[in-house]
PDB file of N, CA, C and O in Angstrom:
ATOM      1  N   MET A   1       5.578  40.428 -64.293  1.00  0.00           N
ATOM      2  CA  MET A   1       5.796  40.156 -62.890  1.00  0.00           C
ATOM      3  C   MET A   1       4.472  39.969 -62.157  1.00  0.00           C
ATOM      4  O   MET A   1       4.379  39.187 -61.211  1.00  0.00           O
ATOM      5  N   TRP A   2       3.447  40.698 -62.607  1.00  0.00           N
ATOM      6  CA  TRP A   2       2.138  40.596 -61.970  1.00  0.00           C
ATOM      7  C   TRP A   2       1.579  39.182 -62.100  1.00  0.00           C
ATOM      8  O   TRP A   2       0.982  38.667 -61.155  1.00  0.00           O
ATOM      9  N   ARG A   3       1.766  38.546 -63.263  1.00  0.00           N
ATOM     10  CA  ARG A   3       1.251  37.193 -63.474  1.00  0.00           C
ATOM     11  C   ARG A   3       1.896  36.194 -62.526  1.00  0.00           C
ATOM     12  O   ARG A   3       1.225  35.308 -61.996  1.00  0.00           O
ATOM     13  N   VAL A   4       3.189  36.336 -62.315  1.00  0.00           N
ATOM     14  CA  VAL A   4       3.896  35.421 -61.417  1.00  0.00           C
ATOM     15  C   VAL A   4       3.366  35.556 -59.998  1.00  0.00           C
ATOM     16  O   VAL A   4       3.104  34.553 -59.335  1.00  0.00           O
ATOM     17  N   MET A   5       3.207  36.786 -59.529  1.00  0.00           N
ATOM     18  CA  MET A   5       2.688  37.012 -58.179  1.00  0.00           C
ATOM     19  C   MET A   5       1.248  36.519 -58.065  1.00  0.00           C
ATOM     20  O   MET A   5       0.875  35.939 -57.045  1.00  0.00           O
ATOM     21  N   HIS A   6       0.443  36.739 -59.086  1.00  0.00           N
ATOM     22  CA  HIS A   6      -0.946  36.303 -59.079  1.00  0.00           C
ATOM     23  C   HIS A   6      -1.030  34.785 -59.031  1.00  0.00           C
ATOM     24  O   HIS A   6      -1.816  34.229 -58.263  1.00  0.00           O
ATOM     25  N   THR A   7      -0.229  34.115 -59.843  1.00  0.00           N
ATOM     26  CA  THR A   7      -0.217  32.657 -59.853  1.00  0.00           C
ATOM     27  C   THR A   7       0.287  32.108 -58.528  1.00  0.00           C
ATOM     28  O   THR A   7      -0.252  31.124 -58.021  1.00  0.00           O
ATOM     29  N   THR A   8       1.317  32.733 -57.960  1.00  0.00           N
ATOM     30  CA  THR A   8       1.841  32.300 -56.671  1.00  0.00           C
ATOM     31  C   THR A   8       0.789  32.438 -55.579  1.00  0.00           C
ATOM     32  O   THR A   8       0.664  31.559 -54.726  1.00  0.00           O
ATOM     33  N   ALA A   9       0.042  33.516 -55.595  1.00  0.00           N
ATOM     34  CA  ALA A   9      -1.018  33.717 -54.608  1.00  0.00           C
ATOM     35  C   ALA A   9      -2.108  32.668 -54.765  1.00  0.00           C
ATOM     36  O   ALA A   9      -2.607  32.144 -53.770  1.00  0.00           O
ATOM     37  N   LYS A  10      -2.488  32.353 -56.012  1.00  0.00           N
ATOM     38  CA  LYS A  10      -3.516  31.333 -56.235  1.00  0.00           C
ATOM     39  C   LYS A  10      -3.051  29.964 -55.752  1.00  0.00           C
ATOM     40  O   LYS A  10      -3.824  29.226 -55.141  1.00  0.00           O
ATOM     41  N   VAL A  11      -1.803  29.625 -56.018  1.00  0.00           N
ATOM     42  CA  VAL A  11      -1.277  28.337 -55.567  1.00  0.00           C
ATOM     43  C   VAL A  11      -1.232  28.294 -54.040  1.00  0.00           C
ATOM     44  O   VAL A  11      -1.540  27.261 -53.444  1.00  0.00           O
ATOM     45  N   ALA A  12      -0.854  29.394 -53.406  1.00  0.00           N
ATOM     46  CA  ALA A  12      -0.791  29.445 -51.941  1.00  0.00           C
ATOM     47  C   ALA A  12      -2.180  29.275 -51.331  1.00  0.00           C
ATOM     48  O   ALA A  12      -2.331  28.547 -50.349  1.00  0.00           O
ATOM     49  N   VAL A  13      -3.182  29.923 -51.883  1.00  0.00           N
ATOM     50  CA  VAL A  13      -4.551  29.800 -51.362  1.00  0.00           C
ATOM     51  C   VAL A  13      -5.070  28.382 -51.568  1.00  0.00           C
ATOM     52  O   VAL A  13      -5.669  27.811 -50.656  1.00  0.00           O
ATOM     53  N   ALA A  14      -4.853  27.803 -52.746  1.00  0.00           N
ATOM     54  CA  ALA A  14      -5.296  26.436 -53.004  1.00  0.00           C
ATOM     55  C   ALA A  14      -4.599  25.453 -52.070  1.00  0.00           C
ATOM     56  O   ALA A  14      -5.231  24.520 -51.574  1.00  0.00           O
ATOM     57  N   SER A  15      -3.314  25.648 -51.826  1.00  0.00           N
ATOM     58  CA  SER A  15      -2.568  24.778 -50.920  1.00  0.00           C
ATOM     59  C   SER A  15      -3.096  24.894 -49.490  1.00  0.00           C
ATOM     60  O   SER A  15      -3.207  23.894 -48.781  1.00  0.00           O
ATOM     61  N   LEU A  16      -3.413  26.097 -49.079  1.00  0.00           N
ATOM     62  CA  LEU A  16      -3.966  26.305 -47.746  1.00  0.00           C
ATOM     63  C   LEU A  16      -5.312  25.598 -47.593  1.00  0.00           C
ATOM     64  O   LEU A  16      -5.578  24.983 -46.561  1.00  0.00           O
ATOM     65  N   ILE A  17      -6.151  25.684 -48.609  1.00  0.00           N
ATOM     66  CA  ILE A  17      -7.462  25.032 -48.559  1.00  0.00           C
ATOM     67  C   ILE A  17      -7.304  23.516 -48.497  1.00  0.00           C
ATOM     68  O   ILE A  17      -7.931  22.865 -47.663  1.00  0.00           O
ATOM     69  N   VAL A  18      -6.480  22.951 -49.363  1.00  0.00           N
ATOM     70  CA  VAL A  18      -6.287  21.500 -49.381  1.00  0.00           C
ATOM     71  C   VAL A  18      -5.643  21.037 -48.080  1.00  0.00           C
ATOM     72  O   VAL A  18      -6.036  20.005 -47.534  1.00  0.00           O
ATOM     73  N   GLY A  19      -4.667  21.777 -47.577  1.00  0.00           N
ATOM     74  CA  GLY A  19      -4.036  21.421 -46.307  1.00  0.00           C
ATOM     75  C   GLY A  19      -5.014  21.443 -45.142  1.00  0.00           C
ATOM     76  O   GLY A  19      -4.942  20.595 -44.253  1.00  0.00           O
ATOM     77  N   THR A  20      -5.920  22.402 -45.143  1.00  0.00           N
ATOM     78  CA  THR A  20      -6.936  22.480 -44.096  1.00  0.00           C
ATOM     79  C   THR A  20      -7.884  21.288 -44.171  1.00  0.00           C
ATOM     80  O   THR A  20      -8.241  20.711 -43.144  1.00  0.00           O
ATOM     81  N   ILE A  21      -8.286  20.923 -45.373  1.00  0.00           N
ATOM     82  CA  ILE A  21      -9.178  19.763 -45.551  1.00  0.00           C
ATOM     83  C   ILE A  21      -8.472  18.483 -45.111  1.00  0.00           C
ATOM     84  O   ILE A  21      -9.064  17.667 -44.404  1.00  0.00           O
ATOM     85  N   PHE A  22      -7.219  18.296 -45.518  1.00  0.00           N
ATOM     86  CA  PHE A  22      -6.471  17.107 -45.094  1.00  0.00           C
ATOM     87  C   PHE A  22      -6.314  17.078 -43.578  1.00  0.00           C
ATOM     88  O   PHE A  22      -6.473  16.028 -42.955  1.00  0.00           O
ATOM     89  N   GLY A  23      -6.003  18.228 -42.986  1.00  0.00           N
ATOM     90  CA  GLY A  23      -5.865  18.300 -41.536  1.00  0.00           C
ATOM     91  C   GLY A  23      -7.152  17.936 -40.824  1.00  0.00           C
ATOM     92  O   GLY A  23      -7.115  17.319 -39.759  1.00  0.00           O
ATOM     93  N   HIS A  24      -8.285  18.305 -41.391  1.00  0.00           N
ATOM     94  CA  HIS A  24      -9.582  17.977 -40.801  1.00  0.00           C
ATOM     95  C   HIS A  24      -9.797  16.464 -40.746  1.00  0.00           C
ATOM     96  O   HIS A  24     -10.400  15.948 -39.805  1.00  0.00           O
ATOM     97  N   PHE A  25      -9.302  15.764 -41.758  1.00  0.00           N
ATOM     98  CA  PHE A  25      -9.452  14.313 -41.798  1.00  0.00           C
ATOM     99  C   PHE A  25      -8.298  13.566 -41.136  1.00  0.00           C
ATOM    100  O   PHE A  25      -8.242  12.338 -41.195  1.00  0.00           O
ATOM    101  N   GLY A  26      -7.378  14.295 -40.508  1.00  0.00           N
ATOM    102  CA  GLY A  26      -6.284  13.681 -39.775  1.00  0.00           C
ATOM    103  C   GLY A  26      -5.118  13.237 -40.643  1.00  0.00           C
ATOM    104  O   GLY A  26      -4.281  12.454 -40.194  1.00  0.00           O
ATOM    105  N   ILE A  27      -5.049  13.712 -41.853  1.00  0.00           N
ATOM    106  CA  ILE A  27      -3.938  13.363 -42.740  1.00  0.00           C
ATOM    107  C   ILE A  27      -2.833  14.385 -42.536  1.00  0.00           C
ATOM    108  O   ILE A  27      -3.022  15.580 -42.762  1.00  0.00           O
ATOM    109  N   THR A  28      -1.679  13.897 -42.104  1.00  0.00           N
ATOM    110  CA  THR A  28      -0.527  14.786 -41.896  1.00  0.00           C
ATOM    111  C   THR A  28       0.548  14.456 -42.913  1.00  0.00           C
ATOM    112  O   THR A  28       0.455  13.461 -43.632  1.00  0.00           O
ATOM    113  N   LEU A  29       1.553  15.287 -42.965  1.00  0.00           N
ATOM    114  CA  LEU A  29       2.661  15.069 -43.887  1.00  0.00           C
ATOM    115  C   LEU A  29       3.395  13.777 -43.533  1.00  0.00           C
ATOM    116  O   LEU A  29       3.836  13.046 -44.420  1.00  0.00           O
ATOM    117  N   GLU A  30       3.524  13.502 -42.246  1.00  0.00           N
ATOM    118  CA  GLU A  30       4.216  12.289 -41.806  1.00  0.00           C
ATOM    119  C   GLU A  30       3.447  11.030 -42.210  1.00  0.00           C
ATOM    120  O   GLU A  30       4.052  10.074 -42.696  1.00  0.00           O
ATOM    121  N   THR A  31       2.129  11.012 -42.019  1.00  0.00           N
ATOM    122  CA  THR A  31       1.348   9.836 -42.407  1.00  0.00           C
ATOM    123  C   THR A  31       1.331   9.654 -43.923  1.00  0.00           C
ATOM    124  O   THR A  31       1.376   8.527 -44.416  1.00  0.00           O
ATOM    125  N   LEU A  32       1.268  10.744 -44.649  1.00  0.00           N
ATOM    126  CA  LEU A  32       1.292  10.665 -46.108  1.00  0.00           C
ATOM    127  C   LEU A  32       2.630  10.116 -46.597  1.00  0.00           C
ATOM    128  O   LEU A  32       2.664   9.283 -47.502  1.00  0.00           O
ATOM    129  N   ALA A  33       3.730  10.577 -46.004  1.00  0.00           N
ATOM    130  CA  ALA A  33       5.056  10.077 -46.380  1.00  0.00           C
ATOM    131  C   ALA A  33       5.202   8.604 -46.047  1.00  0.00           C
ATOM    132  O   ALA A  33       5.780   7.844 -46.825  1.00  0.00           O
ATOM    133  N   ASN A  34       4.679   8.193 -44.896  1.00  0.00           N
ATOM    134  CA  ASN A  34       4.746   6.776 -44.520  1.00  0.00           C
ATOM    135  C   ASN A  34       3.935   5.906 -45.476  1.00  0.00           C
ATOM    136  O   ASN A  34       4.365   4.805 -45.820  1.00  0.00           O
ATOM    137  N   GLU A  35       2.786   6.377 -45.904  1.00  0.00           N
ATOM    138  CA  GLU A  35       1.964   5.626 -46.855  1.00  0.00           C
ATOM    139  C   GLU A  35       2.673   5.469 -48.203  1.00  0.00           C
ATOM    140  O   GLU A  35       2.498   4.462 -48.889  1.00  0.00           O
ATOM    141  N   LEU A  36       3.467   6.465 -48.572  1.00  0.00           N
ATOM    142  CA  LEU A  36       4.207   6.409 -49.829  1.00  0.00           C
ATOM    143  C   LEU A  36       5.531   5.661 -49.690  1.00  0.00           C
ATOM    144  O   LEU A  36       6.252   5.478 -50.671  1.00  0.00           O
ATOM    145  N   GLY A  37       5.847   5.231 -48.471  1.00  0.00           N
ATOM    146  CA  GLY A  37       7.072   4.482 -48.240  1.00  0.00           C
ATOM    147  C   GLY A  37       8.311   5.359 -48.181  1.00  0.00           C
ATOM    148  O   GLY A  37       9.419   4.897 -48.454  1.00  0.00           O
ATOM    149  N   LEU A  38       8.128   6.604 -47.830  1.00  0.00           N
ATOM    150  CA  LEU A  38       9.248   7.532 -47.739  1.00  0.00           C
ATOM    151  C   LEU A  38       9.458   7.949 -46.297  1.00  0.00           C
ATOM    152  O   LEU A  38       8.523   7.961 -45.497  1.00  0.00           O
ATOM    153  N   SER A  39      10.694   8.289 -45.976  1.00  0.00           N
ATOM    154  CA  SER A  39      10.983   8.887 -44.682  1.00  0.00           C
ATOM    155  C   SER A  39      11.558  10.277 -44.943  1.00  0.00           C
ATOM    156  O   SER A  39      12.002  10.576 -46.051  1.00  0.00           O
ATOM    157  N   PHE A  40      11.546  11.112 -43.926  1.00  0.00           N
ATOM    158  CA  PHE A  40      12.075  12.460 -44.094  1.00  0.00           C
ATOM    159  C   PHE A  40      13.576  12.423 -44.409  1.00  0.00           C
ATOM    160  O   PHE A  40      14.088  13.280 -45.130  1.00  0.00           O
ATOM    161  N   GLU A  41      14.269  11.429 -43.863  1.00  0.00           N
ATOM    162  CA  GLU A  41      15.693  11.296 -44.151  1.00  0.00           C
ATOM    163  C   GLU A  41      15.905  10.947 -45.623  1.00  0.00           C
ATOM    164  O   GLU A  41      16.797  11.495 -46.271  1.00  0.00           O
ATOM    165  N   ARG A  42      15.088  10.041 -46.148  1.00  0.00           N
ATOM    166  CA  ARG A  42      15.214   9.633 -47.560  1.00  0.00           C
ATOM    167  C   ARG A  42      14.877  10.800 -48.482  1.00  0.00           C
ATOM    168  O   ARG A  42      15.571  11.030 -49.472  1.00  0.00           O
ATOM    169  N   VAL A  43      13.817  11.535 -48.162  1.00  0.00           N
ATOM    170  CA  VAL A  43      13.448  12.694 -48.972  1.00  0.00           C
ATOM    171  C   VAL A  43      14.573  13.729 -48.938  1.00  0.00           C
ATOM    172  O   VAL A  43      14.917  14.309 -49.968  1.00  0.00           O
ATOM    173  N   GLY A  44      15.144  13.959 -47.761  1.00  0.00           N
ATOM    174  CA  GLY A  44      16.255  14.895 -47.638  1.00  0.00           C
ATOM    175  C   GLY A  44      17.453  14.454 -48.460  1.00  0.00           C
ATOM    176  O   GLY A  44      18.107  15.278 -49.097  1.00  0.00           O
ATOM    177  N   ALA A  45      17.746  13.150 -48.451  1.00  0.00           N
ATOM    178  CA  ALA A  45      18.859  12.632 -49.249  1.00  0.00           C
ATOM    179  C   ALA A  45      18.583  12.793 -50.742  1.00  0.00           C
ATOM    180  O   ALA A  45      19.489  13.129 -51.505  1.00  0.00           O
ATOM    181  N   LEU A  46      17.340  12.556 -51.165  1.00  0.00           N
ATOM    182  CA  LEU A  46      16.987  12.721 -52.577  1.00  0.00           C
ATOM    183  C   LEU A  46      17.092  14.179 -53.014  1.00  0.00           C
ATOM    184  O   LEU A  46      17.567  14.471 -54.111  1.00  0.00           O
ATOM    185  N   VAL A  47      16.647  15.092 -52.150  1.00  0.00           N
ATOM    186  CA  VAL A  47      16.739  16.524 -52.465  1.00  0.00           C
ATOM    187  C   VAL A  47      18.203  16.944 -52.545  1.00  0.00           C
ATOM    188  O   VAL A  47      18.585  17.694 -53.443  1.00  0.00           O
ATOM    189  N   GLU A  48      19.013  16.472 -51.622  1.00  0.00           N
ATOM    190  CA  GLU A  48      20.441  16.805 -51.635  1.00  0.00           C
ATOM    191  C   GLU A  48      21.117  16.257 -52.885  1.00  0.00           C
ATOM    192  O   GLU A  48      21.958  16.925 -53.488  1.00  0.00           O
ATOM    193  N   ARG A  49      20.752  15.054 -53.267  1.00  0.00           N
ATOM    194  CA  ARG A  49      21.322  14.458 -54.487  1.00  0.00           C
ATOM    195  C   ARG A  49      20.910  15.242 -55.727  1.00  0.00           C
ATOM    196  O   ARG A  49      21.732  15.495 -56.608  1.00  0.00           O
ATOM    197  N   ALA A  50      19.625  15.629 -55.796  1.00  0.00           N
ATOM    198  CA  ALA A  50      19.133  16.404 -56.934  1.00  0.00           C
ATOM    199  C   ALA A  50      19.816  17.768 -56.989  1.00  0.00           C
ATOM    200  O   ALA A  50      20.192  18.232 -58.065  1.00  0.00           O
ATOM    201  N   PHE A  51      19.975  18.401 -55.848  1.00  0.00           N
ATOM    202  CA  PHE A  51      20.644  19.705 -55.782  1.00  0.00           C
ATOM    203  C   PHE A  51      22.101  19.574 -56.215  1.00  0.00           C
ATOM    204  O   PHE A  51      22.620  20.429 -56.932  1.00  0.00           O
ATOM    205  N   GLY A  52      22.757  18.498 -55.774  1.00  0.00           N
ATOM    206  CA  GLY A  52      24.149  18.265 -56.144  1.00  0.00           C
ATOM    207  C   GLY A  52      24.320  18.039 -57.638  1.00  0.00           C
ATOM    208  O   GLY A  52      25.362  18.381 -58.199  1.00  0.00           O
ATOM    209  N   TRP A  53      23.319  17.472 -58.286  1.00  0.00           N
ATOM    210  CA  TRP A  53      23.373  17.279 -59.727  1.00  0.00           C
ATOM    211  C   TRP A  53      23.028  18.566 -60.471  1.00  0.00           C
ATOM    212  O   TRP A  53      23.669  18.898 -61.468  1.00  0.00           O
ATOM    213  N   ALA A  54      22.021  19.288 -59.992  1.00  0.00           N
ATOM    214  CA  ALA A  54      21.501  20.432 -60.725  1.00  0.00           C
ATOM    215  C   ALA A  54      22.413  21.651 -60.660  1.00  0.00           C
ATOM    216  O   ALA A  54      22.562  22.350 -61.662  1.00  0.00           O
ATOM    217  N   MET A  55      23.013  21.920 -59.541  1.00  0.00           N
ATOM    218  CA  MET A  55      23.793  23.149 -59.387  1.00  0.00           C
ATOM    219  C   MET A  55      24.960  23.257 -60.362  1.00  0.00           C
ATOM    220  O   MET A  55      25.099  24.301 -61.000  1.00  0.00           O
ATOM    221  N   PRO A  56      25.808  22.238 -60.513  1.00  0.00           N
ATOM    222  CA  PRO A  56      26.902  22.390 -61.492  1.00  0.00           C
ATOM    223  C   PRO A  56      26.379  22.598 -62.918  1.00  0.00           C
ATOM    224  O   PRO A  56      26.950  23.375 -63.683  1.00  0.00           O
ATOM    225  N   ASN A  57      25.295  21.904 -63.273  1.00  0.00           N
ATOM    226  CA  ASN A  57      24.732  22.072 -64.611  1.00  0.00           C
ATOM    227  C   ASN A  57      24.102  23.449 -64.776  1.00  0.00           C
ATOM    228  O   ASN A  57      24.193  24.047 -65.848  1.00  0.00           O
ATOM    229  N   LEU A  58      23.477  23.947 -63.744  1.00  0.00           N
ATOM    230  CA  LEU A  58      22.873  25.270 -63.794  1.00  0.00           C
ATOM    231  C   LEU A  58      23.945  26.348 -63.970  1.00  0.00           C
ATOM    232  O   LEU A  58      23.791  27.255 -64.788  1.00  0.00           O
ATOM    233  N   VAL A  59      25.008  26.246 -63.215  1.00  0.00           N
ATOM    234  CA  VAL A  59      26.092  27.228 -63.313  1.00  0.00           C
ATOM    235  C   VAL A  59      26.771  27.140 -64.676  1.00  0.00           C
ATOM    236  O   VAL A  59      27.082  28.167 -65.279  1.00  0.00           O
ATOM    237  N   LEU A  60      27.001  25.933 -65.163  1.00  0.00           N
ATOM    238  CA  LEU A  60      27.624  25.757 -66.470  1.00  0.00           C
ATOM    239  C   LEU A  60      26.769  26.372 -67.571  1.00  0.00           C
ATOM    240  O   LEU A  60      27.291  27.048 -68.457  1.00  0.00           O
ATOM    241  N   GLY A  61      25.478  26.146 -67.524  1.00  0.00           N
ATOM    242  CA  GLY A  61      24.579  26.745 -68.507  1.00  0.00           C
ATOM    243  C   GLY A  61      24.535  28.255 -68.396  1.00  0.00           C
ATOM    244  O   GLY A  61      24.500  28.953 -69.409  1.00  0.00           O
ATOM    245  N   ALA A  62      24.538  28.767 -67.166  1.00  0.00           N
ATOM    246  CA  ALA A  62      24.482  30.213 -66.961  1.00  0.00           C
ATOM    247  C   ALA A  62      25.737  30.908 -67.488  1.00  0.00           C
ATOM    248  O   ALA A  62      25.669  32.057 -67.926  1.00  0.00           O
ATOM    249  N   VAL A  63      26.870  30.228 -67.450  1.00  0.00           N
ATOM    250  CA  VAL A  63      28.112  30.812 -67.962  1.00  0.00           C
ATOM    251  C   VAL A  63      27.965  31.118 -69.451  1.00  0.00           C
ATOM    252  O   VAL A  63      28.579  32.062 -69.947  1.00  0.00           O
ATOM    253  N   ILE A  64      27.176  30.351 -70.155  1.00  0.00           N
ATOM    254  CA  ILE A  64      26.963  30.569 -71.580  1.00  0.00           C
ATOM    255  C   ILE A  64      25.756  31.477 -71.831  1.00  0.00           C
ATOM    256  O   ILE A  64      25.844  32.420 -72.617  1.00  0.00           O
ATOM    257  N   ILE A  65      24.640  31.200 -71.172  1.00  0.00           N
ATOM    258  CA  ILE A  65      23.372  31.876 -71.449  1.00  0.00           C
ATOM    259  C   ILE A  65      23.379  33.336 -71.009  1.00  0.00           C
ATOM    260  O   ILE A  65      22.922  34.195 -71.762  1.00  0.00           O
ATOM    261  N   VAL A  66      23.879  33.643 -69.824  1.00  0.00           N
ATOM    262  CA  VAL A  66      23.809  35.010 -69.303  1.00  0.00           C
ATOM    263  C   VAL A  66      24.579  36.004 -70.175  1.00  0.00           C
ATOM    264  O   VAL A  66      24.040  37.072 -70.465  1.00  0.00           O
ATOM    265  N   PRO A  67      25.796  35.714 -70.604  1.00  0.00           N
ATOM    266  CA  PRO A  67      26.463  36.684 -71.499  1.00  0.00           C
ATOM    267  C   PRO A  67      25.737  36.856 -72.838  1.00  0.00           C
ATOM    268  O   PRO A  67      25.660  37.968 -73.359  1.00  0.00           O
ATOM    269  N   ILE A  68      25.208  35.769 -73.392  1.00  0.00           N
ATOM    270  CA  ILE A  68      24.456  35.884 -74.656  1.00  0.00           C
ATOM    271  C   ILE A  68      23.220  36.746 -74.452  1.00  0.00           C
ATOM    272  O   ILE A  68      22.930  37.616 -75.273  1.00  0.00           O
ATOM    273  N   TRP A  69      22.484  36.511 -73.359  1.00  0.00           N
ATOM    274  CA  TRP A  69      21.283  37.305 -73.077  1.00  0.00           C
ATOM    275  C   TRP A  69      21.652  38.777 -72.889  1.00  0.00           C
ATOM    276  O   TRP A  69      20.968  39.662 -73.402  1.00  0.00           O
ATOM    277  N   ALA A  70      22.732  39.037 -72.154  1.00  0.00           N
ATOM    278  CA  ALA A  70      23.149  40.424 -71.917  1.00  0.00           C
ATOM    279  C   ALA A  70      23.522  41.111 -73.222  1.00  0.00           C
ATOM    280  O   ALA A  70      23.185  42.277 -73.425  1.00  0.00           O
ATOM    281  N   LEU A  71      24.206  40.411 -74.100  1.00  0.00           N
ATOM    282  CA  LEU A  71      24.590  40.978 -75.385  1.00  0.00           C
ATOM    283  C   LEU A  71      23.357  41.294 -76.235  1.00  0.00           C
ATOM    284  O   LEU A  71      23.274  42.368 -76.831  1.00  0.00           O
ATOM    285  N   VAL A  72      22.411  40.375 -76.293  1.00  0.00           N
ATOM    286  CA  VAL A  72      21.178  40.612 -77.048  1.00  0.00           C
ATOM    287  C   VAL A  72      20.402  41.769 -76.441  1.00  0.00           C
ATOM    288  O   VAL A  72      19.856  42.596 -77.172  1.00  0.00           O
ATOM    289  N   TYR A  73      20.343  41.843 -75.118  1.00  0.00           N
ATOM    290  CA  TYR A  73      19.620  42.913 -74.426  1.00  0.00           C
ATOM    291  C   TYR A  73      20.248  44.278 -74.728  1.00  0.00           C
ATOM    292  O   TYR A  73      19.540  45.256 -74.968  1.00  0.00           O
ATOM    293  N   ILE A  74      21.567  44.330 -74.712  1.00  0.00           N
ATOM    294  CA  ILE A  74      22.269  45.594 -74.971  1.00  0.00           C
ATOM    295  C   ILE A  74      22.125  46.024 -76.431  1.00  0.00           C
ATOM    296  O   ILE A  74      21.990  47.214 -76.713  1.00  0.00           O
ATOM    297  N   LEU A  75      22.153  45.074 -77.353  1.00  0.00           N
ATOM    298  CA  LEU A  75      22.163  45.397 -78.777  1.00  0.00           C
ATOM    299  C   LEU A  75      20.775  45.522 -79.416  1.00  0.00           C
ATOM    300  O   LEU A  75      20.683  45.831 -80.604  1.00  0.00           O
ATOM    301  N   ARG A  76      19.713  45.294 -78.673  1.00  0.00           N
ATOM    302  CA  ARG A  76      18.395  45.412 -79.291  1.00  0.00           C
ATOM    303  C   ARG A  76      18.107  46.888 -79.586  1.00  0.00           C
ATOM    304  O   ARG A  76      18.623  47.775 -78.906  1.00  0.00           O
ATOM    305  N   PRO A  77      17.283  47.139 -80.597  1.00  0.00           N
ATOM    306  CA  PRO A  77      16.994  48.528 -80.981  1.00  0.00           C
ATOM    307  C   PRO A  77      16.298  49.295 -79.860  1.00  0.00           C
ATOM    308  O   PRO A  77      15.526  48.712 -79.099  1.00  0.00           O
ATOM    309  N   PRO A  78      16.566  50.597 -79.753  1.00  0.00           N
ATOM    310  CA  PRO A  78      15.925  51.398 -78.695  1.00  0.00           C
ATOM    311  C   PRO A  78      14.414  51.457 -78.898  1.00  0.00           C
ATOM    312  O   PRO A  78      13.923  51.485 -80.027  1.00  0.00           O
ATOM    313  N   GLY A  79      13.703  51.474 -77.803  1.00  0.00           N
ATOM    314  CA  GLY A  79      12.248  51.600 -77.841  1.00  0.00           C
ATOM    315  C   GLY A  79      11.525  50.297 -78.051  1.00  0.00           C
ATOM    316  O   GLY A  79      10.294  50.271 -78.047  1.00  0.00           O
ATOM    317  N   GLN A  80      12.256  49.204 -78.236  1.00  0.00           N
ATOM    318  CA  GLN A  80      11.618  47.906 -78.431  1.00  0.00           C
ATOM    319  C   GLN A  80      11.285  47.322 -77.076  1.00  0.00           C
ATOM    320  O   GLN A  80      12.162  47.152 -76.229  1.00  0.00           O
ATOM    321  N   SER A  81      10.014  47.017 -76.873  1.00  0.00           N
ATOM    322  CA  SER A  81       9.575  46.472 -75.597  1.00  0.00           C
ATOM    323  C   SER A  81       9.800  44.970 -75.571  1.00  0.00           C
ATOM    324  O   SER A  81       9.788  44.315 -76.612  1.00  0.00           O
ATOM    325  N   SER A  82      10.006  44.430 -74.383  1.00  0.00           N
ATOM    326  CA  SER A  82      10.204  42.994 -74.259  1.00  0.00           C
ATOM    327  C   SER A  82       8.891  42.236 -74.232  1.00  0.00           C
ATOM    328  O   SER A  82       8.904  41.007 -74.300  1.00  0.00           O
ATOM    329  N   GLU A  83       7.754  42.920 -74.137  1.00  0.00           N
ATOM    330  CA  GLU A  83       6.447  42.255 -74.087  1.00  0.00           C
ATOM    331  C   GLU A  83       5.828  42.160 -75.454  1.00  0.00           C
ATOM    332  O   GLU A  83       4.727  41.630 -75.598  1.00  0.00           O
TER     333      GLU A  83
END
């Protein structure tokens, strides 16, 4: 868990630094999206479409994976560490 938090903190600091540098040069999210030919509505539609595709597949996979993981977790020998 420590590695995940450490990596998340590093990504947040790097993002803050890059965002500050871009802001200094007048580059905003809106201008960057316009240069890439995207609008916020189009990005929102793409995210909604991706979410609509991913959620049923995620739930379907979890119906199989979670019980298998729970069974393996319960049946592993005592004292065996996961690391």
